[in-house]
DONUMI-556274 format. One record per residue (C-alpha): x, y, z; residue in one letter. Coordinates in nm, 4 decimals. Layout:
residues N
+----------+----------+----------+-----+
|        X |        Y |        Z | res |
+----------+----------+----------+-----+
|        X |        Y |        Z |   a |
...
+----------+----------+----------+-----+
//
This chain:
residues 143
+----------+----------+----------+-----+
|        X |        Y |        Z | res |
+----------+----------+----------+-----+
|   1.7173 |   1.1232 |   0.2523 |   m |
|   1.5712 |   0.7997 |   0.1264 |   s |
|   1.2160 |   0.6893 |   0.0974 |   v |
|   1.2740 |   0.4655 |   0.4034 |   k |
|   1.4019 |   0.7598 |   0.6221 |   q |
|   1.1214 |   0.9928 |   0.5138 |   h |
|   0.8691 |   0.7173 |   0.5821 |   y |
|   1.0251 |   0.6484 |   0.9310 |   i |
|   1.0103 |   1.0225 |   1.0109 |   e |
|   0.6569 |   1.0338 |   0.8908 |   f |
|   0.5559 |   0.7509 |   1.1307 |   r |
|   0.7558 |   0.9052 |   1.4199 |   n |
|   0.5865 |   1.2547 |   1.3627 |   a |
|   0.2486 |   1.0719 |   1.3580 |   l |
|   0.3185 |   0.8872 |   1.6827 |   s |
|   0.4026 |   1.2293 |   1.8437 |   k |
|   0.0843 |   1.3958 |   1.7108 |   g |
|   0.2903 |   1.6375 |   1.4875 |   d |
|   0.0660 |   1.6188 |   1.1910 |   t |
|   0.2274 |   1.9020 |   1.0017 |   a |
|   0.5634 |   1.7213 |   1.0088 |   k |
|   0.3908 |   1.3866 |   0.9341 |   a |
|   0.2294 |   1.5370 |   0.6237 |   e |
|   0.5526 |   1.6964 |   0.5122 |   e |
|   0.7560 |   1.3734 |   0.5615 |   e |
|   0.4910 |   1.1615 |   0.3846 |   f |
|   0.4913 |   1.3948 |   0.0918 |   e |
|   0.8587 |   1.3644 |   0.0615 |   k |
|   0.8431 |   0.9833 |   0.0958 |   a |
|   0.5615 |   0.9821 |  -0.1672 |   f |
|   0.7395 |   1.1797 |  -0.4119 |   n |
|   1.0358 |   0.9617 |  -0.3999 |   e |
|   0.8235 |   0.6467 |  -0.4155 |   a |
|   0.6424 |   0.7806 |  -0.7056 |   f |
|   0.9669 |   0.8336 |  -0.8992 |   l |
|   1.0264 |   0.4620 |  -0.8461 |   y |
|   0.6769 |   0.3750 |  -0.9404 |   y |
|   0.7169 |   0.5749 |  -1.2750 |   q |
|   1.0553 |   0.4203 |  -1.3441 |   q |
|   0.9315 |   0.0749 |  -1.2953 |   k |
|   0.6282 |   0.1354 |  -1.5176 |   l |
|   0.8360 |   0.2935 |  -1.7930 |   s |
|   1.0994 |   0.0331 |  -1.7823 |   e |
|   0.8539 |  -0.2621 |  -1.7292 |   n |
|   1.0667 |  -0.3740 |  -1.4334 |   k |
|   0.9524 |  -0.5148 |  -1.0767 |   k |
|   1.0190 |  -0.3544 |  -0.7449 |   f |
|   1.3344 |  -0.5093 |  -0.5908 |   d |
|   1.1876 |  -0.6232 |  -0.2390 |   l |
|   1.5423 |  -0.6964 |  -0.1147 |   s |
|   1.6210 |  -0.3249 |  -0.1604 |   n |
|   1.4983 |  -0.1400 |   0.1423 |   e |
|   1.4342 |   0.1939 |  -0.0202 |   d |
|   1.2216 |   0.0112 |  -0.2972 |   e |
|   1.0376 |  -0.1819 |  -0.0271 |   l |
|   0.9626 |   0.1286 |   0.1539 |   f |
|   0.8476 |   0.2987 |  -0.1740 |   a |
|   0.5947 |   0.0142 |  -0.1949 |   l |
|   0.5080 |   0.0754 |   0.1641 |   v |
|   0.4373 |   0.4405 |   0.0967 |   t |
|   0.2426 |   0.3722 |  -0.2243 |   l |
|   0.0200 |   0.1179 |  -0.0153 |   f |
|  -0.0375 |   0.3813 |   0.2447 |   d |
|  -0.1335 |   0.6219 |  -0.0307 |   n |
|  -0.3812 |   0.3549 |  -0.1691 |   i |
|  -0.5331 |   0.3210 |   0.1827 |   i |
|  -0.5797 |   0.7125 |   0.1883 |   g |
|  -0.7500 |   0.6956 |  -0.1462 |   y |
|  -0.9754 |   0.4101 |  -0.0200 |   y |
|  -1.0654 |   0.6050 |   0.2981 |   k |
|  -1.1445 |   0.9051 |   0.0862 |   e |
|  -1.3588 |   0.7092 |  -0.1516 |   g |
|  -1.1317 |   0.7740 |  -0.4439 |   m |
|  -1.1705 |   0.4246 |  -0.5706 |   y |
|  -1.0603 |   0.4795 |  -0.9300 |   e |
|  -0.7307 |   0.6117 |  -0.8156 |   e |
|  -0.6802 |   0.3350 |  -0.5744 |   g |
|  -0.7803 |   0.0621 |  -0.8113 |   i |
|  -0.5404 |   0.1948 |  -1.0750 |   s |
|  -0.2426 |   0.1901 |  -0.8326 |   y |
|  -0.3347 |  -0.1552 |  -0.7026 |   c |
|  -0.3690 |  -0.2932 |  -1.0712 |   e |
|  -0.0372 |  -0.1491 |  -1.1781 |   n |
|   0.1437 |  -0.2662 |  -0.8531 |   l |
|   0.0211 |  -0.6198 |  -0.9004 |   i |
|   0.2278 |  -0.6202 |  -1.2171 |   e |
|   0.5268 |  -0.4539 |  -1.0554 |   l |
|   0.5895 |  -0.7056 |  -0.7789 |   v |
|   0.7190 |  -1.0631 |  -0.7788 |   d |
|   0.5766 |  -1.1684 |  -0.4458 |   s |
|   0.2612 |  -1.3687 |  -0.4754 |   p |
|   0.1593 |  -1.2496 |  -0.1359 |   k |
|   0.1721 |  -0.8790 |  -0.2302 |   l |
|   0.0078 |  -0.9499 |  -0.5588 |   k |
|  -0.2845 |  -1.0980 |  -0.3678 |   e |
|  -0.2974 |  -0.8044 |  -0.1348 |   m |
|  -0.3208 |  -0.5611 |  -0.4027 |   f |
|  -0.5827 |  -0.7734 |  -0.5776 |   k |
|  -0.7830 |  -0.7874 |  -0.2513 |   g |
|  -0.7818 |  -0.4238 |  -0.1957 |   f |
|  -0.8691 |  -0.3531 |  -0.5606 |   s |
|  -1.1659 |  -0.5813 |  -0.5423 |   l |
|  -1.2876 |  -0.4142 |  -0.2313 |   g |
|  -1.2908 |  -0.0797 |  -0.4040 |   m |
|  -1.4262 |  -0.2258 |  -0.7367 |   q |
|  -1.7201 |  -0.3586 |  -0.5337 |   k |
|  -1.7622 |  -0.0281 |  -0.3576 |   g |
|  -1.7086 |  -0.1629 |  -0.0114 |   i |
|  -1.6313 |   0.1038 |   0.2362 |   d |
|  -1.2920 |   0.0710 |   0.3931 |   i |
|  -1.4210 |   0.0219 |   0.7576 |   n |
|  -1.6351 |  -0.2723 |   0.6367 |   t |
|  -1.3578 |  -0.4145 |   0.4255 |   f |
|  -1.1222 |  -0.4238 |   0.7164 |   f |
|  -1.3740 |  -0.5646 |   0.9513 |   k |
|  -1.5043 |  -0.8437 |   0.7176 |   e |
|  -1.2168 |  -0.9136 |   0.4873 |   y |
|  -0.8859 |  -0.8218 |   0.6384 |   v |
|  -0.7389 |  -1.0437 |   0.9185 |   d |
|  -0.5757 |  -0.7725 |   1.1134 |   i |
|  -0.4929 |  -1.0121 |   1.3994 |   s |
|  -0.2128 |  -1.1645 |   1.1989 |   k |
|   0.1113 |  -0.9690 |   1.1360 |   v |
|   0.2835 |  -1.1319 |   0.8388 |   d |
|   0.6401 |  -1.2464 |   0.9157 |   a |
|   0.7722 |  -1.1692 |   0.5692 |   e |
|   0.5899 |  -0.8348 |   0.5197 |   f |
|   0.5020 |  -0.6951 |   0.8646 |   p |
|   0.4403 |  -0.3377 |   0.7221 |   m |
|   0.1592 |  -0.4554 |   0.4858 |   f |
|  -0.1975 |  -0.5710 |   0.5586 |   l |
|  -0.1564 |  -0.8910 |   0.3459 |   c |
|  -0.3541 |  -1.1426 |   0.5457 |   n |
|  -0.7152 |  -1.1885 |   0.4509 |   f |
|  -1.0016 |  -1.3798 |   0.5887 |   k |
|  -1.1758 |  -1.6570 |   0.3860 |   e |
|  -1.4652 |  -1.4210 |   0.3091 |   k |
|  -1.2227 |  -1.2456 |   0.0581 |   i |
|  -1.3009 |  -1.5282 |  -0.1872 |   k |
|  -1.6508 |  -1.4077 |  -0.2241 |   e |
|  -1.5250 |  -1.0858 |  -0.3895 |   l |
|  -1.3769 |  -1.2812 |  -0.6613 |   v |
|  -1.6801 |  -1.4546 |  -0.7783 |   e |
+----------+----------+----------+-----+
//
């Protein structure tokens, strides 16, 4: 199965409340996504956002970053964000990874970060599976 298929199975299992199946499918998706991540890092190449499997590898890695953020594992989350900034060509996704990295660097808990900095009312037309729209307040973290 592809990263995309495992990720979809993960989401379906979550929606049905089957946490064991969800964990199993996410682990499979993550393992595949991590292989892409390692390959891109070692070859100094960007993720191909037109390739669905590579795009879902990024979605899976982003979900993992959110997991790190929720658990207060900021160093791990920041490391992924900083590397992914260099591994994508999309300015929008670069800004998203920068925003989440800044939130963790400043030690802002995830609930406060979502409430004060992420505009969850907007679904991005280009990347609906990412939380890449921020409120103006995000600029305060850059200063």
